[in-house]
C-alpha positions as CSV (number, residue, x, y, z in Angstrom):
1,M,107.5,35.2,127.0
2,V,106.9,37.8,129.5
3,S,103.8,39.9,129.8
4,T,103.7,43.7,129.2
5,G,100.7,44.0,131.1
6,L,99.2,44.0,134.7
7,T,96.4,41.8,136.2
8,K,93.1,42.9,136.8
9,E,94.1,43.5,140.4
10,G,97.1,45.6,139.0
11,N,100.1,43.1,139.3
12,A,102.6,42.6,136.4
13,V,102.9,38.9,135.7
14,E,104.5,36.4,133.5
15,D,102.4,34.7,130.9
16,A,103.5,31.3,132.3
17,G,101.4,32.1,135.4
18,Q,104.1,33.5,137.6
19,T,102.7,35.9,140.2
20,E,105.4,38.4,140.3
21,P,107.6,39.6,137.5
22,P,111.3,38.8,137.4
23,H,113.5,41.8,138.6
24,G,114.6,43.8,135.9
25,I,112.1,43.2,133.1
26,F,110.0,45.5,131.3
27,V,106.5,45.2,132.7
28,W,104.4,48.3,131.5
29,N,104.2,51.0,129.0
30,E,102.6,54.4,129.6
31,L,101.6,57.1,127.1
32,N,101.6,60.6,128.7
33,S,99.3,62.7,127.0
34,R,97.6,66.1,127.1
35,D,94.7,65.0,124.8
36,I,93.5,61.9,126.0
37,P,90.5,61.8,123.5
38,A,92.9,62.3,120.5
39,A,95.3,59.8,121.7
40,K,92.4,57.2,122.3
41,A,90.7,57.7,119.0
42,F,94.4,57.6,117.2
43,Y,95.3,54.2,118.8
44,A,91.9,52.9,118.6
45,A,92.0,53.5,114.7
46,A,95.5,52.6,114.1
47,L,96.1,49.6,116.4
48,G,92.6,48.6,117.5
49,W,93.1,49.3,121.1
50,T,90.2,49.6,123.6
51,F,90.5,51.4,126.8
52,D,88.9,51.2,130.3
53,A,88.9,54.3,132.8
54,M,90.7,53.9,136.0
55,P,90.2,56.5,138.6
56,M,93.0,58.1,140.2
57,E,92.8,59.3,143.7
58,G,92.5,63.2,143.8
59,G,93.0,63.6,140.0
60,P,91.8,62.8,136.4
61,E,91.2,59.3,135.1
62,Y,93.9,57.1,134.1
63,W,93.2,54.8,131.1
64,I,94.0,51.2,130.8
65,I,95.0,50.1,127.3
66,R,93.7,46.8,126.0
67,Q,94.5,44.7,123.0
68,G,91.5,42.3,123.3
69,D,91.4,41.0,126.8
70,R,94.9,41.9,127.8
71,Q,96.2,44.8,129.4
72,V,99.1,46.2,127.3
73,G,99.6,49.6,128.9
74,G,98.2,52.9,130.1
75,I,97.5,56.6,129.4
76,F,98.4,59.0,132.0
77,P,97.1,62.7,131.8
78,L,99.7,65.2,131.7
79,Q,97.4,67.7,133.7
80,G,98.3,70.4,136.1
81,P,101.1,72.8,136.3
82,E,103.7,70.2,137.5
83,F,103.5,68.8,133.8
84,D,104.2,72.2,132.4
85,G,107.1,71.8,129.6
86,V,106.8,68.0,129.9
87,P,106.5,66.6,126.4
88,E,104.0,64.2,125.6
89,H,105.9,60.6,125.5
90,W,105.9,57.0,125.9
91,L,107.4,55.8,129.3
92,S,108.4,52.2,129.9
93,Y,108.3,50.7,133.5
94,I,110.8,48.0,134.8
95,A,110.1,45.7,137.6
96,V,112.4,45.7,140.5
97,D,112.6,43.7,143.8
98,D,112.7,46.9,146.1
99,V,112.3,50.4,144.5
100,D,113.5,52.3,147.5
101,A,116.7,50.4,147.6
102,R,117.2,50.3,143.8
103,C,116.9,54.2,143.8
104,E,119.5,54.4,146.2
105,K,121.7,52.4,144.2
106,A,120.7,54.4,140.9
107,L,121.8,57.6,142.8
108,A,125.2,56.1,143.9
109,A,125.8,55.1,140.3
110,G,125.3,58.6,138.9
111,G,121.4,58.7,138.2
112,T,118.7,61.2,139.5
113,L,115.2,60.7,140.6
114,L,112.9,62.8,138.6
115,R,110.1,61.4,141.1
116,A,111.2,59.7,144.4
117,P,109.3,56.4,145.2
118,F,105.7,56.7,145.8
119,D,102.7,54.4,146.3
120,V,100.0,53.6,143.5
121,P,97.1,51.9,145.5
122,D,96.4,48.5,144.1
123,V,99.5,48.6,141.9
124,G,102.7,49.2,143.9
125,R,105.3,51.4,144.5
126,V,106.9,53.5,141.6
127,A,109.8,55.8,141.1
128,I,110.7,57.7,137.9
129,V,114.6,57.5,137.4
130,R,116.8,59.2,134.8
131,D,120.0,57.0,134.2
132,S,123.6,58.5,134.1
133,Q,123.3,58.9,130.3
134,G,120.0,60.8,130.5
135,A,117.5,58.1,129.6
136,V,114.3,57.9,131.6
137,A,112.3,54.9,132.9
138,G,109.7,54.2,135.4
139,W,111.0,51.6,138.1
140,M,108.0,49.5,140.0
141,T,107.9,47.2,142.7
142,P,104.5,45.7,142.1
143,K,101.9,45.0,144.8
144,M,101.6,41.3,145.2
């Protein structure tokens, strides 16, 4: 079974002790929310989740979602004018072997980049991709 979380160091891994996720698997889920306290209260009450703050460079805190001792996702704050009109939503992330090269392939296959590849300190390189049918997912090459 594949983990849907990241290690303490921010790396996605398989439960079987693998140090990097296989290319093409879902590795992370992220709630994009404008009201972090309300989201945390809802999921704590409904699912028993707990949360750890993680500072983001130049921005508000990101929240790691935990089920027991396991990291199972995150909460990203939709704060700032760049998020005007973006609905609150869940976003899944897929591990890829080379996010820059895979984004080029996505463009050639009719996809679009909602956010070009960028580095997330201690996590990896990430892009937000819309496929040729309009579905959106994050693609991530985890930092190893």
